[in-house]
N, C-alpha and C positions, 0 to 999 in steps of 0.2 A: 504494500500500500504506500502511495506517495501522494502528496497534494500541496496546494497553495490556496490562498484566498483571504477573506476578511472575517473578522469576528468582533463581537461586542462584549463577550464574556467567556472566560476560560477558568476551569478548575484544574490546576496542575499538581502533580505529586512527585515526590522524590523519595527513594527508598532509604530509610534509616537502618543501616546495617547493624547498629548497636541495639536497637529496640525491635528489629525485625518487623517493621511496619512502614507504611507510607505516611509521610507528612504532606499536608496539602496547603495550598495557597490559592486564593481566588483573585482573579484580575477582572475588574469590572470598570474599565476606563474609557468607555465609548468606542471609538474606532481603533482597532488594532489589526495589523497585518499578520497573517500566518505565513512566515517566510519558508518554513519547511515542515511537512508532516510526513513522518516515516514510520513504518511498522509492518505488522503482519496480522493475518487472520488465521487462527488455528482452532483446534478443539481442545477443551479442557473439561474433564468429567463428562464428556459426551455432548457438550453444548458449545456453540460458537464463542470464541474468545478473541477480542481485539486487544493487541498490544501496540499502542501508538505513542510516539514521542513527537513533541511539537516544539518548534522555535518560533517565537512571535516577537513583534515590536509594537510599542505604544506610539502615541502621536508625537512624542519627543524623541523618537528613534532609539529608545532604549530597548535592547533585546533581552529576552528571558526565555526559559524553556523548562520542560520536564515531561513526565508521563501525562498524557491527556486523559483526564478522568471524565470531563464533560465540557461542553461549550455551546455557544449560540452563534450561528452563522449570521454575518451581516453582509449584505450585497450578494456575495457568491463564495462558494468553496468548490474548487476543482479537485476531485479525488480520482486517482487512477488505481485500479485493482488489477494486479497481474496474477493470473491463475497459476497454480502449481499443480503438476499432474497427479500428485498424491496427497492424501490427507496428512496434515501436520498435527500431531497430538502433543500437548504440553503435559509432561509427567512430573510429579513431585519427587524431589530428592532433598531431604532435610528441610531447609527453609527456602529452597529454590525450586523453580520449575524449569525443566529442560525440554527442548524441542526434540521429538522423536519422529523421524521421517521414514 
């Protein structure tokens, strides 16, 4: 998955390896550009699972990024999904999930 576009709201996460959980921040600053959206679609516990990272900038041209938890599109979002010939399954290993193709 890859994409670019505009947004007016983002909820981003970063993995805290010491507490083994995500920390979240919300960006609600009006017009923001999605400079890069990258990730994959896999299956986790039999259900579709999106793992997306985003880099965005605010109207002062400050860049920020993290794991995309949720967002609201403003104007447009161009997303390209490239199919993979086999199912990708995320499987747990201790605190991590690995891709099994």
